[in-house]
C-alpha positions as MATLAB code, in Angstrom:
seq = 'MLTIDYRVATKENAMDIAALHSKSWQSTYHTMLKAEYLSDIAPSERLAVWQSRFSHDNDKQHVIIANHNSKLVGFICVYADHSEEHGSLLDNLHVDSNYHGNGIAKQLIALAMTWLKENAKHPSVYLEVLSGNQHAIKVYEKLGSKRIKEGVWHAPCGSQVDEYVYLWPTLPLLN';
ca = [
    -112.706   53.688   45.897;
    -113.154   56.144   42.831;
    -110.598   57.171   40.940;
    -111.100   61.144   40.461;
    -108.567   63.129   37.864;
    -108.527   66.939   39.182;
    -107.186   69.123   36.801;
    -107.370   73.335   35.872;
    -110.209   73.864   34.081;
    -109.780   75.860   30.564;
    -112.426   77.401   28.815;
    -113.292   74.210   26.724;
    -115.080   73.065   30.426;
    -117.446   75.960   30.740;
    -120.462   74.092   29.011;
    -120.132   71.159   31.478;
    -119.078   73.434   34.597;
    -122.453   75.071   33.804;
    -124.354   72.228   33.422;
    -123.016   70.719   36.901;
    -123.523   74.123   38.240;
    -127.288   74.317   37.112;
    -128.036   70.760   38.002;
    -126.774   71.662   41.658;
    -128.723   74.156   42.446;
    -131.785   72.658   40.740;
    -131.852   69.592   43.392;
    -130.371   71.902   46.288;
    -132.141   75.234   45.801;
    -135.723   74.306   44.695;
    -137.227   74.972   48.193;
    -135.070   78.579   47.987;
    -135.307   79.912   44.027;
    -138.398   79.868   41.960;
    -139.042   76.496   40.235;
    -139.286   77.998   36.754;
    -135.606   80.060   36.669;
    -133.880   77.092   37.735;
    -135.474   74.681   35.096;
    -135.918   77.326   32.245;
    -133.761   80.195   33.200;
    -130.507   78.928   35.463;
    -129.086   76.862   32.616;
    -128.466   79.258   30.135;
    -127.925   81.827   32.676;
    -125.014   79.786   34.345;
    -123.872   79.160   31.042;
    -123.157   82.612   30.327;
    -121.524   83.285   33.786;
    -118.983   80.546   32.604;
    -118.020   81.408   29.453;
    -117.602   85.259   30.449;
    -115.061   84.127   33.377;
    -113.230   81.879   30.816;
    -113.478   84.445   28.168;
    -110.308   86.757   29.497;
    -107.504   85.689   31.759;
    -107.819   86.300   35.273;
    -104.207   85.324   37.602;
    -106.744   85.689   40.623;
    -109.184   83.087   39.691;
    -108.621   79.605   39.433;
    -110.739   76.647   38.938;
    -110.382   72.875   39.612;
    -112.249   70.528   38.515;
    -113.057   66.632   39.119;
    -113.757   64.019   37.001;
    -114.652   59.972   37.119;
    -114.164   58.317   33.960;
    -113.872   61.349   31.568;
    -117.371   62.635   33.200;
    -117.177   66.223   35.529;
    -118.458   65.192   38.774;
    -117.234   68.538   40.774;
    -115.611   71.547   40.800;
    -114.099   74.427   42.671;
    -113.659   78.386   41.988;
    -111.416   80.492   44.291;
    -110.802   84.282   43.891;
    -107.100   85.297   45.481;
    -107.220   88.481   47.728;
    -110.884   89.054   46.572;
    -111.555   91.113   50.193;
    -109.309   93.082   52.094;
    -111.582   92.280   55.229;
    -111.992   88.383   54.484;
    -109.497   87.421   52.043;
    -109.426   85.142   49.454;
    -113.006   84.357   48.240;
    -114.226   80.558   47.552;
    -117.044   81.068   45.177;
    -118.031   77.979   44.067;
    -117.847   74.389   44.948;
    -119.999   71.359   43.385;
    -120.347   68.269   43.386;
    -122.589   66.015   41.363;
    -125.049   64.592   44.505;
    -124.120   60.933   43.268;
    -120.551   61.633   43.604;
    -121.479   62.975   47.687;
    -119.316   60.885   50.792;
    -116.522   60.322   48.246;
    -114.198   62.947   49.761;
    -114.105   65.282   46.435;
    -115.686   68.147   48.077;
    -112.673   67.980   50.304;
    -110.032   67.095   48.095;
    -111.155   70.419   45.440;
    -110.845   72.729   48.336;
    -107.150   71.250   49.141;
    -106.106   71.738   46.181;
    -107.713   75.175   46.087;
    -105.672   76.402   49.135;
    -102.826   75.062   48.052;
    -103.502   76.923   44.957;
    -103.883   79.952   47.405;
    -101.125   79.296   49.263;
     -98.914   79.971   46.533;
    -100.772   83.419   44.818;
    -102.654   85.211   47.403;
    -101.234   87.305   49.626;
    -103.945   87.139   52.748;
    -103.932   84.385   54.626;
    -107.925   83.732   55.235;
    -110.468   82.562   52.973;
    -114.415   83.055   53.458;
    -117.392   81.617   51.642;
    -121.070   82.827   51.027;
    -123.744   79.903   51.415;
    -127.312   79.702   51.716;
    -128.815   78.710   55.008;
    -131.044   75.962   53.708;
    -128.053   74.603   51.897;
    -127.305   72.226   55.323;
    -125.266   69.452   53.109;
    -122.717   72.285   52.029;
    -122.587   74.156   55.837;
    -121.846   70.644   57.379;
    -119.192   70.282   55.121;
    -117.566   73.853   55.785;
    -117.507   73.419   59.398;
    -116.166   70.010   59.105;
    -113.349   71.512   57.819;
    -113.148   73.939   60.294;
    -114.546   77.010   59.238;
    -116.606   79.444   61.110;
    -119.818   81.154   60.426;
    -118.708   84.816   60.489;
    -121.859   86.531   59.318;
    -125.550   86.629   58.457;
    -127.231   88.444   55.426;
    -129.566   87.872   52.416;
    -128.740   87.167   49.075;
    -130.704   88.760   46.177;
    -130.548   85.675   43.729;
    -131.290   86.169   39.723;
    -134.680   85.226   40.212;
    -136.080   87.946   42.522;
    -135.899   85.605   45.620;
    -134.394   86.985   48.758;
    -132.246   84.275   50.864;
    -130.643   84.073   54.534;
    -127.109   83.199   53.567;
    -124.596   82.320   55.941;
    -120.316   84.118   54.924;
    -117.935   81.308   56.331;
    -114.202   81.902   57.352;
    -110.734   80.032   57.596;
    -108.882   82.428   58.980;
    -105.551   81.078   57.792;
    -105.496   78.592   55.170;
    -106.376   75.313   55.830;
    -104.274   72.536   55.664;
    -106.255   69.323   54.621;
    -105.190   66.176   53.928;
];
């Protein structure tokens, strides 16, 4: 069994988070997003996004990282009370594909839900997931979320990709 260290992310983690975010997109979205975008643009774009997110205090944003032997292997980002209709947003959840199946995603979600329970007023949590990301969809459904809406994501590379909105009407209690 792996020993994983979970902790709240800081701005010093932005580069590692961006690298894992890009790697995850490259392995998961290669059939949905343009190859040139994934290889040439996404890494610097994701870095800019994460540097921006950590550049100012936001008491509605919470990022938790998972490390194995001091290597970032997963992260989650949630926003408390992001939508009046759907509640808090699970904006990002990425686990290094070499670490899938070790319960890291479930633990990251559980930690994020604990934080939301203490910091969000709205009892529900939603997320958006691309329709081709079947691995993530299976994880979310196994953990009790329900698909409530379908739409289209206008990706930064110009692609239009079908996406689903999933919802937990109340914060899930995960063990």
